C-alpha positions as CSV (number, residue, x, y, z in Angstrom):
1,X,10.0,33.3,-11.5
2,X,11.1,29.7,-10.6
3,X,12.6,26.7,-12.8
4,X,11.0,23.4,-11.6
5,X,13.1,20.5,-12.7
6,X,10.7,16.9,-12.1
7,X,12.3,13.5,-13.5
8,X,9.9,10.8,-14.1
9,X,10.2,7.3,-15.0
10,X,7.1,5.2,-15.3
11,X,4.6,6.5,-13.1
12,X,2.0,8.5,-14.8
13,X,-0.6,8.4,-12.2
14,X,1.9,10.1,-9.8
15,X,3.0,12.6,-12.5
16,X,-0.3,13.5,-13.1
17,X,-1.3,14.7,-9.4
18,X,2.0,15.9,-9.3
19,X,1.6,18.4,-12.4
20,X,-1.7,19.4,-11.4
21,X,-0.9,20.4,-7.9
22,X,2.2,22.2,-9.1
23,X,0.1,24.4,-12.0
24,X,-3.3,25.1,-10.2
25,X,-0.8,25.8,-7.1
26,X,1.1,28.3,-8.6
27,X,0.9,31.8,-8.5
28,X,3.2,32.8,-11.3
29,X,3.9,31.1,-14.3
30,X,7.0,29.5,-13.8
31,X,9.0,26.9,-15.8
32,X,8.1,23.4,-15.4
33,X,10.8,21.0,-16.9
34,X,9.4,17.4,-17.1
35,X,12.6,15.1,-17.4
36,X,11.2,11.8,-19.3
37,X,13.5,9.1,-18.3
38,X,12.8,6.8,-21.3
39,X,9.2,5.0,-21.4
40,X,7.8,8.5,-23.0
41,X,5.0,6.4,-24.3
42,X,3.8,5.4,-20.9
43,X,3.8,8.8,-19.8
44,X,2.3,10.2,-23.3
45,X,-1.2,10.9,-22.1
46,X,-0.1,12.7,-19.1
47,X,2.4,14.8,-20.7
48,X,0.1,15.6,-23.7
49,X,-2.8,16.5,-20.7
50,X,-0.4,19.4,-19.2
51,X,1.5,20.1,-22.5
52,X,0.4,23.8,-22.4
53,X,2.1,24.1,-18.9
54,X,5.4,22.2,-19.1
55,X,8.5,21.8,-21.2
56,X,9.2,18.2,-21.9
57,X,12.7,17.1,-21.9
58,X,12.3,13.4,-23.4
59,X,15.9,11.7,-23.0
60,X,14.4,8.6,-25.0
61,X,16.4,6.4,-23.4
62,X,16.7,5.5,-19.4
63,X,19.7,7.5,-18.4
64,X,19.1,7.5,-14.6
65,X,17.8,9.9,-12.1
66,X,21.1,11.6,-11.4
67,X,21.8,12.2,-15.2
68,X,18.2,13.3,-15.8
69,X,17.9,15.8,-12.9
70,X,21.4,17.2,-14.2
71,X,20.1,17.5,-17.8
72,X,16.7,19.3,-16.2
73,X,18.8,21.6,-14.4
74,X,21.0,22.6,-17.5
75,X,17.9,23.5,-19.4
76,X,16.4,25.8,-16.5
77,X,15.6,29.4,-17.5
78,X,15.7,31.3,-14.4
79,X,18.4,31.1,-11.6
80,X,16.1,29.6,-9.1
81,X,15.6,26.1,-9.3
82,X,13.3,23.4,-7.5
83,X,14.1,19.7,-7.6
84,X,11.0,17.6,-7.0
85,X,10.1,13.9,-7.3
86,X,7.2,12.9,-9.2
87,X,5.7,11.2,-6.0
88,X,5.5,14.8,-4.6
89,X,2.3,17.0,-4.3
90,X,2.6,20.7,-4.2
91,X,1.0,22.9,-2.0
92,X,-1.1,26.1,-2.5
93,X,1.1,28.9,-3.1
94,X,4.5,27.2,-3.0
95,X,6.1,29.5,-5.5
96,X,5.0,32.4,-3.5
97,X,6.2,30.7,0.0
98,X,9.4,29.9,-1.4
99,X,10.3,33.0,-3.3
100,X,9.9,34.9,0.0
101,X,12.8,33.3,1.7
102,X,15.1,32.8,-1.3
103,X,18.8,33.1,-0.6
104,X,21.9,32.6,-2.8
105,X,24.3,30.0,-1.1
106,X,21.5,28.4,0.7
107,X,19.7,25.2,-0.3
108,X,16.2,25.4,1.1
109,X,14.2,22.3,1.7
110,X,10.4,22.6,2.4
111,X,8.8,20.5,4.8
112,X,7.2,17.1,3.9
113,X,4.1,15.3,4.9
114,X,4.0,11.5,4.5
115,X,1.7,8.8,5.2
116,X,4.3,6.5,6.8
117,X,6.7,7.0,9.9
118,X,10.3,8.6,8.9
119,X,13.8,8.7,9.7
120,X,13.3,12.6,9.7
121,X,12.1,14.1,12.8
122,X,10.8,17.1,11.1
123,X,8.2,15.5,8.7
124,X,5.0,15.5,9.2
125,X,3.2,12.0,9.5
126,X,0.0,12.2,8.4
127,X,-1.7,9.9,6.2
128,X,-4.0,11.8,3.7
129,X,-3.6,8.9,0.9
130,X,-1.0,6.2,0.1
131,X,-1.4,6.5,-3.4
132,X,-2.8,8.9,-6.2
133,X,-5.9,7.2,-6.5
134,X,-7.2,7.6,-2.7
135,X,-5.6,11.0,-2.4
136,X,-7.6,14.1,-2.1
137,X,-5.6,17.2,-3.1
138,X,-8.2,19.5,-1.9
139,X,-8.3,17.9,1.7
140,X,-4.4,18.1,1.6
141,X,-4.6,21.6,0.7
142,X,-6.8,22.4,3.3
143,X,-4.4,20.1,5.9
144,X,-1.4,21.8,4.6
145,X,-2.6,25.2,5.5
146,X,-3.6,24.2,9.0
147,X,0.0,23.3,9.8
148,X,1.6,26.2,8.2
149,X,4.3,27.8,10.4
150,X,6.4,31.0,9.9
151,X,9.6,29.3,10.5
152,X,12.9,28.1,9.4
153,X,15.5,26.3,10.8
154,X,18.8,24.7,9.8
155,X,17.9,21.2,9.5
156,X,17.4,21.0,5.8
157,X,19.2,18.3,3.5
158,X,16.1,16.8,2.3
159,X,14.1,16.7,-1.2
160,X,12.6,18.6,-2.5
161,X,15.2,21.5,-2.7
162,X,15.4,24.9,-3.7
163,X,18.3,26.8,-4.6
164,X,20.4,28.9,-7.2
165,X,21.1,27.2,-10.4
166,X,24.5,28.3,-10.3
167,X,25.1,27.1,-6.8
168,X,23.9,23.7,-7.8
169,X,26.3,23.7,-10.8
170,X,29.1,25.0,-8.6
171,X,28.8,21.6,-6.8
172,X,28.8,19.6,-9.8
173,X,25.3,18.9,-9.4
174,X,24.3,15.1,-8.8
175,X,27.2,12.5,-8.7
176,X,25.8,10.5,-12.2
177,X,28.4,7.3,-10.9
178,X,25.7,6.4,-8.4
179,X,23.6,3.6,-10.4
180,X,20.2,5.0,-8.5
181,X,19.3,7.9,-6.5
182,X,20.0,6.0,-3.2
183,X,22.7,8.0,-1.4
184,X,23.2,10.2,-4.3
185,X,20.9,12.7,-2.8
186,X,23.1,12.4,1.0
187,X,26.2,13.1,-1.3
188,X,25.1,16.1,-3.0
189,X,23.8,17.5,0.2
190,X,27.2,16.5,1.6
191,X,29.1,18.8,-1.2
192,X,26.5,21.7,-0.7
193,X,27.6,21.4,3.0
194,X,31.2,21.3,2.5
195,X,31.0,24.6,0.2
196,X,29.5,26.3,3.1
197,X,26.2,26.8,1.9
198,X,23.5,27.0,4.5
199,X,20.9,23.8,4.9
200,X,17.5,25.1,5.8
201,X,14.1,23.7,6.4
202,X,10.7,25.9,5.9
203,X,7.8,25.0,7.5
204,X,5.7,27.9,5.4
205,X,4.9,25.2,2.8
206,X,4.5,21.5,2.8
207,X,5.1,18.9,0.1
208,X,3.2,15.8,0.4
209,X,5.2,12.8,-0.3
210,X,3.8,9.2,-1.2
211,X,7.2,7.9,0.1
212,X,8.7,5.8,-3.0
213,X,5.5,4.4,-3.9
214,X,7.1,2.7,-7.0
215,X,10.7,1.8,-5.1
216,X,10.7,0.0,-2.1
217,X,11.3,-3.4,-0.1
218,X,14.6,-5.4,-1.1
219,X,15.1,-3.5,-4.3
220,X,15.4,-0.6,-2.4
221,X,17.4,-2.2,0.6
222,X,20.1,-3.4,-2.5
223,X,20.2,0.2,-4.1
224,X,20.8,1.4,-0.8
225,X,23.4,-0.8,0.0
226,X,25.3,-0.3,-3.4
227,X,24.8,3.5,-3.1
228,X,26.8,3.4,0.2
229,X,29.5,1.1,-1.0
230,X,30.3,3.8,-3.9
231,X,30.3,6.6,-1.1
232,X,32.3,4.6,0.8
233,X,34.8,4.4,-2.1
234,X,34.6,8.0,-3.6
235,X,34.8,9.5,0.0
236,X,37.1,7.0,1.9
237,X,34.2,7.1,4.4
238,X,30.3,6.5,4.6
239,X,28.1,9.5,4.4
240,X,26.3,10.1,7.7
241,X,23.2,12.3,8.7
242,X,22.9,13.8,11.9
243,X,19.5,12.6,13.6
244,X,18.8,16.0,15.0
245,X,20.0,18.5,12.2
246,X,20.0,16.3,9.2
247,X,23.3,17.4,8.0
248,X,25.2,15.2,5.9
249,X,28.7,14.5,7.1
250,X,31.9,12.1,6.7
251,X,34.3,10.8,9.3
């Protein structure tokens, strides 16, 4: 059994699709934790719609994605955790496929399908919809089955990620000193790498990603720059990502 942690802010349309695909796509009855990082009323209808299938962690005030994710993990009932953004869509049988390749001391990244070109060469680029209103879930599930590969490789270090809860806690989870998510994910994967964890990518299941549907443009660039400045302060170096393996490293 898996504890899924889905932090959400104020994008109820993507959250609704995320939860539908998660619930309808699972084979087992996993724990699904929705961390509501403020703005509960905006998400209220969606949360009530799926309330029989989810655990709601209402932070009441905006605490930030890093803090929200950590609190979600603390509330996980199972040893295996899956951290997913609310703008992801789950494939069919996602839980069975991930359970098959689970290993302790390993961070497993399911591959992603995105509508736009990506810096990550492993991602599958296919426009199945740029927003929830144009997205066809059944078409995605059909396409995802077509690109299935019984293959794993050491090119992980991207979201979503699947791992042991205690391995997550061992490295301290997300660093809450990052103001936003930008670069904090690289920081997390760097810590996992430095403690000797394997960083694996699986092609046995692909998650769709709308690619920062609510966080783009100048705002994203500013957050990215601020994140890199904090990483430089913390590590006395920028965090780099290897262009082929995606492994995060410092010089």
